[in-house]
Every structure is written in C-alpha cells, then in structure tokens.
C-alpha positions as CSV (number, residue, x, y, z in Angstrom):
1,M,-0.1,-0.1,0.1
2,S,1.4,3.2,-1.2
3,M,0.9,6.3,0.9
4,T,0.3,9.8,-0.2
5,L,2.8,12.7,0.2
6,A,0.7,14.3,3.3
7,Q,0.4,10.8,5.1
8,L,4.2,10.5,4.7
9,Q,4.6,14.2,5.9
10,A,2.7,13.7,8.7
11,R,4.5,10.4,9.7
12,L,7.4,12.5,9.4
13,D,6.3,15.0,11.7
14,S,5.6,12.0,14.2
15,Y,9.2,10.7,14.2
16,L,10.7,14.0,14.4
17,A,8.6,14.7,17.6
18,A,9.5,11.4,18.9
19,E,13.3,12.0,18.1
20,A,12.7,15.2,20.3
21,R,11.2,13.4,23.0
22,I,14.0,10.8,22.9
23,L,16.6,13.3,23.1
24,E,15.0,15.1,26.2
25,S,15.1,11.9,28.1
26,Q,15.4,8.1,27.0
27,E,14.1,6.8,30.0
28,Y,12.2,7.8,32.7
29,T,10.4,6.7,36.2
30,V,7.1,7.4,37.7
31,G,6.3,7.0,41.5
32,Q,8.5,5.9,44.3
33,G,9.9,2.4,45.7
34,S,7.8,-0.8,45.0
35,T,4.9,1.1,43.3
36,A,7.3,3.2,40.7
37,R,6.8,2.4,37.2
38,R,9.6,3.0,34.5
39,N,9.2,3.8,30.9
40,R,11.7,3.7,28.4
41,R,11.3,5.1,25.0
42,A,12.2,3.7,21.5
43,E,15.7,3.6,20.3
44,L,17.0,6.6,18.9
45,E,18.9,4.7,16.1
46,Q,15.5,3.0,14.8
47,V,13.7,6.6,14.9
48,R,16.2,8.1,13.0
49,A,16.4,5.3,10.4
50,A,13.0,5.8,9.9
51,I,13.3,9.5,9.6
52,T,16.0,8.9,6.6
53,D,13.7,6.6,4.9
54,L,10.7,8.6,5.4
55,R,12.5,11.7,3.8
56,A,13.7,9.5,0.9
57,D,10.3,8.4,0.4
58,I,9.1,11.9,0.2
59,A,11.7,13.0,-1.8
60,K,10.7,10.3,-4.4
61,L,7.2,11.3,-4.5
62,E,8.0,15.1,-4.8
63,G,10.2,14.1,-8.0
64,A,7.6,12.3,-9.5
65,A,5.1,14.9,-9.0
66,R,7.4,17.5,-10.9
67,G,7.8,14.9,-13.7
68,G,10.7,12.6,-12.3
69,R,12.6,10.8,-14.8
70,R,11.2,10.1,-18.5
71,V,11.9,7.2,-20.5
72,H,12.2,7.3,-24.2
73,Q,12.4,4.6,-26.5
74,L,14.3,5.2,-30.0
75,R,13.9,2.9,-32.9
76,P,16.6,3.1,-35.8
77,R,15.5,3.7,-39.1
78,A,15.4,1.0,-41.6
C-alpha cells in the first residue's frame, strides 16, 4: 500500500517529535519505591533510520510530482 505525500509528511512529523522526546530523556520513572513504574522510549537509532527512510520516500514522491524521470524509446530507421 502506497502512502500519499501528506500521509508521509504527517508520519515524518511524528517521528521528528518522537526523536525530540527521546533526546530529552530516554528513560524516566513515575512514582517511588515498589510502586514506581519505569518507561523507556524507543531506540534513537531506529527512529533516525525511519526519519531517513521517510525523507527519501517524500523526495521520491515530490520528484515524481515534478515530472521525475522520463523514459524515451528510440527505434533505428531502416
């Protein structure tokens, strides 16, 4: 299933926000003692890889919208 440019951009925005949250704190604890809960965010490497992939996909779609590559077929004259 292919995504539209708007969907890819929204997804990229979400990944960029996730990257910012990860950079602020990778792991945090809520509560104290035996009732404390610990939350660990996604791995920064995986988020950055997804950002790179999404940017490449967006560039491809934008290139296709501008005309992108064209294929010309040539036939030799007899």
